[in-house]
C-alpha positions as a Markdown table, in Angstrom:
| # | Residue | x | y | z |
|---|---|---|---|---|
| 1 | Met | 6.6 | 14.2 | -16.6 |
| 2 | Thr | 5.8 | 16.0 | -19.9 |
| 3 | Trp | 3.6 | 19.0 | -19.7 |
| 4 | Pro | 1.2 | 19.4 | -22.7 |
| 5 | Arg | 1.5 | 22.5 | -24.8 |
| 6 | Gly | -0.5 | 25.3 | -23.1 |
| 7 | Arg | -0.4 | 23.6 | -19.7 |
| 8 | Ala | 3.2 | 24.4 | -18.6 |
| 9 | His | 1.8 | 26.8 | -16.0 |
| 10 | Leu | 0.3 | 23.9 | -14.1 |
| 11 | Lys | 3.7 | 22.5 | -13.3 |
| 12 | Asp | 4.6 | 25.3 | -10.8 |
| 13 | Gln | 1.1 | 25.4 | -9.3 |
| 14 | Ser | 1.1 | 21.6 | -8.9 |
| 15 | Val | 4.5 | 21.7 | -7.2 |
| 16 | Arg | 3.4 | 24.4 | -4.8 |
| 17 | Ala | 0.1 | 22.6 | -4.0 |
| 18 | Ala | 2.0 | 19.3 | -3.4 |
| 19 | Asp | 4.5 | 21.1 | -1.1 |
| 20 | Ser | 1.6 | 22.7 | 0.7 |
| 21 | Leu | -0.1 | 19.3 | 1.2 |
| 22 | Val | 2.9 | 17.7 | 2.9 |
| 23 | Leu | 3.9 | 20.8 | 4.9 |
| 24 | Asn | 0.4 | 21.3 | 6.3 |
| 25 | Leu | 0.1 | 17.6 | 7.1 |
| 26 | Ala | 3.4 | 17.8 | 9.1 |
| 27 | Glu | 2.3 | 20.9 | 10.9 |
| 28 | Gly | -1.2 | 19.5 | 11.7 |
| 29 | Trp | 0.4 | 16.4 | 13.1 |
| 30 | Glu | 2.8 | 18.4 | 15.2 |
| 31 | Arg | 0.0 | 20.7 | 16.6 |
| 32 | Gly | -2.0 | 17.6 | 17.6 |
| 33 | Arg | -4.2 | 15.6 | 15.3 |
| 34 | Arg | -7.2 | 15.9 | 17.7 |
| 35 | Thr | -6.9 | 19.7 | 18.2 |
| 36 | Asn | -8.7 | 22.3 | 16.2 |
| 37 | Ala | -5.4 | 23.8 | 15.0 |
| 38 | Gly | -4.2 | 20.3 | 13.9 |
| 39 | Lys | -7.5 | 19.6 | 12.1 |
| 40 | Asn | -7.4 | 23.0 | 10.4 |
| 41 | His | -4.0 | 22.1 | 8.8 |
| 42 | Phe | -5.4 | 18.8 | 7.7 |
| 43 | Arg | -8.3 | 20.6 | 6.0 |
| 44 | Ile | -5.8 | 22.8 | 4.2 |
| 45 | Ala | -3.7 | 19.8 | 3.2 |
| 46 | Lys | -6.9 | 18.1 | 1.9 |
| 47 | Gly | -7.7 | 21.2 | -0.2 |
| 48 | Ser | -4.1 | 21.2 | -1.6 |
| 49 | Gly | -4.5 | 17.6 | -2.5 |
| 50 | Ala | -7.7 | 18.4 | -4.4 |
| 51 | Glu | -5.8 | 21.1 | -6.3 |
| 52 | Val | -3.1 | 18.6 | -7.3 |
| 53 | Phe | -5.8 | 16.1 | -8.2 |
| 54 | Thr | -7.5 | 18.6 | -10.5 |
| 55 | Ala | -4.1 | 19.5 | -12.1 |
| 56 | Met | -3.5 | 15.8 | -12.8 |
| 57 | Thr | -7.0 | 15.6 | -14.3 |
| 58 | Leu | -6.1 | 18.4 | -16.7 |
| 59 | Met | -2.8 | 16.6 | -17.4 |
| 60 | Arg | -4.7 | 13.4 | -18.1 |
| 61 | Arg | -2.7 | 11.4 | -15.5 |
| 62 | Pro | -5.1 | 8.9 | -14.0 |
| 63 | Asp | -2.2 | 6.9 | -12.6 |
| 64 | Leu | -1.4 | 9.8 | -10.2 |
| 65 | Gln | -5.0 | 10.4 | -9.4 |
| 66 | Asp | -5.3 | 6.9 | -7.8 |
| 67 | Asp | -2.5 | 7.9 | -5.4 |
| 68 | Leu | -4.1 | 11.2 | -4.6 |
| 69 | Arg | -7.4 | 9.5 | -3.9 |
| 70 | Arg | -5.7 | 7.3 | -1.3 |
| 71 | Ile | -4.0 | 10.4 | 0.3 |
| 72 | Asp | -7.4 | 12.1 | 0.4 |
| 73 | Ala | -8.9 | 9.1 | 2.2 |
| 74 | Met | -6.1 | 9.1 | 4.7 |
| 75 | Leu | -6.6 | 12.9 | 5.4 |
| 76 | Ala | -10.4 | 12.3 | 5.7 |
| 77 | Gly | -9.6 | 9.7 | 8.4 |
| 78 | Leu | -7.4 | 12.3 | 10.3 |
| 79 | Leu | -10.4 | 14.7 | 10.3 |
| 80 | Arg | -12.7 | 12.3 | 12.0 |
């Protein structure tokens, strides 16, 4: 993926946010998806997904945004 001039700083932030998303998803699942602790990790994962989505908006990558919308919908389902 090419990072536009002046946006290179988004690369590291996007990677950290994506890592946070999957790590919090895993921890929330392990703690129990119906427990408060599990749901808290799913909320954090959802926030990290929003961060990656916004970075992809700034990068003008709508192809990745569609995948992130699906992930967000799955996380919303886990929070019900």
